C-alpha positions in Angstrom: 15.5 -7.3 -0.2 18.2 -6.4 -2.8 18.3 -7.2 -6.5 20.8 -10.1 -7.6 22.1 -11.8 -10.9 21.7 -15.0 -11.6 21.4 -15.4 -15.4 19.0 -18.1 -16.4 19.8 -18.3 -19.7 16.2 -18.0 -21.0 16.4 -14.8 -22.9 19.3 -13.3 -24.6 21.6 -11.3 -21.9 21.3 -7.8 -22.2 24.5 -5.9 -23.3 26.8 -4.8 -20.5 25.9 -1.2 -21.2 22.1 -1.9 -20.8 23.0 -4.1 -18.0 24.5 -1.0 -15.8 21.7 0.9 -16.9 19.2 -1.4 -15.6 21.3 -1.9 -12.3 21.4 2.1 -11.7 17.7 1.9 -11.9 17.4 -0.3 -9.4 19.6 1.7 -7.0 17.5 4.5 -7.5 14.4 2.7 -7.1 16.1 1.5 -3.6 17.0 4.6 -2.6 13.6 6.1 -3.4 13.9 7.7 -6.6 10.9 6.0 -8.0 10.7 8.7 -10.9 14.2 8.4 -12.0 13.6 4.3 -12.3 10.4 4.3 -13.5 11.6 6.9 -16.5 14.5 4.9 -17.0 12.6 1.9 -17.5 10.4 3.1 -19.7 13.1 4.2 -22.1 14.7 0.9 -22.1 11.3 -1.2 -23.1 11.6 0.4 -26.4 15.3 -0.1 -26.6 15.6 -3.9 -25.4 12.2 -4.7 -26.7 10.6 -5.2 -23.9 13.2 -7.3 -22.2 12.0 -9.5 -19.2 14.8 -7.8 -16.8 13.2 -4.3 -18.0 9.9 -5.4 -17.7 10.3 -6.7 -14.1 12.3 -3.2 -13.2 9.3 -1.4 -14.3 6.9 -3.5 -12.8 8.6 -2.4 -9.6 8.6 1.1 -10.1 4.9 0.9 -11.0 4.4 -0.4 -8.0 6.1 1.7 -5.7 4.3 4.8 -7.2 1.1 3.2 -6.5 0.2 2.4 -10.1 -0.6 -1.1 -8.9 -2.7 -2.6 -11.7 0.0 -1.6 -14.4 2.5 -2.9 -11.9 0.7 -6.4 -12.0 0.6 -6.9 -15.4 4.3 -6.0 -16.5 5.3 -8.3 -13.1 3.1 -11.2 -14.6 4.3 -11.0 -17.8 8.2 -11.7 -17.1 7.0 -14.4 -14.3 9.7 -17.2 -14.5 11.7 -15.7 -16.9 14.0 -13.0 -14.8 17.1 -13.7 -13.7 16.4 -13.2 -9.9 13.2 -15.3 -9.4 13.0 -14.9 -5.7 13.0 -11.1 -5.5 10.6 -11.2 -8.5 8.1 -13.1 -6.3 8.3 -10.9 -3.5 7.6 -7.9 -5.9 4.5 -10.2 -7.7 3.4 -11.0 -4.1 3.1 -7.3 -3.2 1.4 -6.3 -6.7 -1.0 -9.1 -6.3 -1.8 -7.8 -2.4 -2.4 -4.2 -3.8 -4.7 -5.7 -6.5 -6.6 -7.2 -3.6 -5.6 -10.8 -4.7 -4.7 -11.5 -1.0 -5.0 -15.4 -0.7 -2.2 -15.7 -3.9 -0.2 -13.1 -2.6 0.4 -14.6 1.0 1.2 -18.1 -0.7 4.0 -16.3 -2.8 4.6 -14.6 0.0 5.5 -18.0 2.2 7.6 -19.3 -0.9 9.6 -15.9 -0.7 10.3 -16.4 3.2 11.0 -19.9 2.4 13.5 -19.2 0.1 15.0 -16.1 2.1 14.7 -17.6 5.5 17.0 -14.5 7.0 14.7 -11.8 5.4 12.1 -9.7 7.2 9.8 -8.3 3.9 8.5 -11.6 2.9 7.0 -11.9 6.9 6.0 -8.4 6.8 3.9 -9.0 3.7 2.6 -12.3 5.1 1.4 -10.2 8.2 -0.2 -7.9 5.9 -2.2 -10.6 4.1 -3.1 -12.2 7.1 -4.4 -8.8 8.6 -6.1 -8.4 5.8 -7.7 -11.9 5.6 -8.7 -11.4 9.6 -6.3 -14.2 10.5 -4.6 -11.7 13.4 -3.1 -14.3 15.5 -1.3 -15.7 12.6 -0.7 -12.0 11.7 0.7 -11.4 14.8 2.8 -14.0 14.7 4.3 -12.7 11.1 4.7 -9.3 12.5 7.0 -11.2 15.2 9.1 -13.0 12.8 9.7 -9.8 10.6 10.8 -8.1 13.8 13.6 -11.2 14.9 14.8 -11.1 11.5 15.3 -7.4 11.0 14.3 -5.5 14.3 15.1 -1.9 13.0 13.1 -2.3 9.8 10.2 -4.1 11.0 9.2 -2.7 14.6 6.1 -4.5 16.2 3.1 -2.6 15.7 1.9 -0.5 18.3 -1.2 -2.1 19.8 -4.6 0.0 21.6 -7.7 -1.5 23.0 -10.9 -0.3 20.9 -12.1 1.2 23.3 -8.6 3.3 23.9 -8.3 3.7 20.4 -12.1 5.2 19.9 -11.4 7.5 22.6 -8.6 9.0 20.7 -10.8 9.1 17.5 -13.6 11.1 19.6 -11.4 13.5 20.9 -9.7 14.4 17.8 -13.3 15.0 16.8 -13.7 17.2 20.0 -10.2 19.2 18.6 -11.5 20.3 15.4 -12.6 23.5 14.7 -16.1 24.0 15.3 -17.3 24.8 11.2 -15.6 21.4 10.7 -16.9 19.5 13.6 -20.4 20.1 12.9 -20.3 18.0 9.8 -19.3 15.1 11.8 -21.5 15.3 14.5 -24.7 16.0 12.0 -24.1 14.6 8.3 -21.0 12.3 8.3 -20.7 9.4 10.6 -16.8 8.2 11.6 -16.9 4.6 12.0 -14.1 2.7 13.3 -12.7 -0.8 12.0 -9.8 -3.2 12.3 -9.5 -3.7 8.6 -11.1 -2.4 5.1 -13.5 -4.8 3.5 -12.7 -6.0 -0.1 -15.8 -4.7 -1.4 -14.8 -1.1 0.0 -11.9 -1.2 -2.0 -12.9 -2.3 -5.1 -12.4 -0.1 -8.0 -15.3 1.1 -9.9 -13.9 0.0 -13.4 -11.6 -2.3 -14.9 -9.4 0.6 -15.5 -8.5 2.1 -12.4 -6.5 1.0 -9.7 -8.0 -1.0 -6.5 -7.5 1.4 -3.4 -5.0 -0.5 -1.3 -5.7 -2.8 1.7 -3.0 -0.7 3.7 -5.5 2.5 3.6 -5.7 4.2 7.0 -8.8 6.2 6.6 -11.3 6.0 3.8 -14.4 8.5 2.8 -17.5 6.9 1.1 -20.6 8.2 -0.3 -21.1 12.0 -1.8 -18.7 14.8 -1.0 -20.3 18.2 0.1 -20.1 19.7 -3.0 -21.7 16.5 -5.0 -24.9 16.3 -2.5 -28.4 17.9 -3.2 -31.8 17.3 -1.6 -32.9 16.0 -5.0 -30.3 13.4 -5.3 -29.8 9.6 -3.6 -27.0 7.6 -3.1 -26.6 4.3 -2.4 -23.4 4.9 0.0 -24.4 7.9 2.7 -21.0 10.4 3.4 -19.3 7.7 5.9 -15.6 8.1 7.1 -13.7 5.0 8.1 -10.8 4.6 10.3 -8.6 1.5 10.2 -7.2 0.5 13.4 -4.7 -2.5 12.7 -3.7 -0.6 9.6 -2.8 2.6 11.6 -0.9 0.7 14.6 1.0 -0.8 11.8 1.8 2.4 10.4 3.2 4.1 13.4 6.7 3.2 16.0 5.0 4.6 19.0 2.2 5.5 20.7 2.2 9.3 20.4 2.7 8.8 16.7 -0.5 6.4 16.3 -2.1 9.2 18.3 -1.1 12.0 15.9 -1.4 9.8 12.6 -5.2 9.2 14.0 -5.7 12.6 14.1 -4.0 13.3 10.7 -6.2 10.7 9.1 -9.6 11.9 10.3 -8.7 15.5 9.1 -7.8 14.0 5.6 -10.7 11.9 5.0 -12.8 15.1 6.6 -11.1 16.9 3.7 -12.5 14.5 1.2 -15.9 15.4 2.4 -15.8 18.8 2.1 -14.6 18.1 -1.8 -10.8 18.8 -1.2 -8.7 17.1 -4.2 -5.5 15.5 -2.8 -3.2 18.4 -4.1 -5.6 20.6 -1.7 -5.1 18.4 1.3 -1.1 18.3 0.5 -1.1 22.1 0.8 -2.9 21.9 4.0 -0.7 19.2 5.3 -2.9 16.9 5.6 -1.5 13.9 3.3 
């Protein structure tokens, strides 16, 4: 969905020079240059006394960069006072979803889909909400509508039966080197679930971001470096693999099988105590 201008007159308009900078930043964001868009928004916040259009841009950039809690704060602060309320509602719905306010997000995605009846993104967002809420038949219908409207951008999820999916996970475990496989055989169960639970994704404090509902896999519990025979933990070390998120993430069955293997390796790396930077260096991000 592209950003449009439809002035409401509620706030003084930005100067042509500032509006041009906002437009360029939106173009950068849509081209995937999130850092540049975010840096420009941050700079203009002070220059414009936190103008709603700049807050909107900053919220969108924060959302794309994975800073979901701060993104929601910025997007809520300019709700109803921006020039393009439909696009704003789409970003706000996405931020609500990422912050686990999924019921609110689904209602907002419905509003956007009604306003933009030829756009695929709100239907795809609605499908993600339905998936998380366990409303799988409604999710499939929403995925199909997104695909009908924009088939190249929204291919249908690649579905596997639960047995076939678990067989791929089991094969991925068997193909691990022995020094890695022994951890899964003795210490860390691998659990396949359709979707993550809200409780699993909750942040430990109000200052932290929640984990995205679209996460492909998750390691919970103490990692290998933290464990000792004298410690007790509420959660035993466990690797979760989320089937429906992985199916939605991939375009072919071959890609799905590869992504299952990569996700397993990634979460096993977390159990071994590797940081995200180390996982990236090993090609496991």
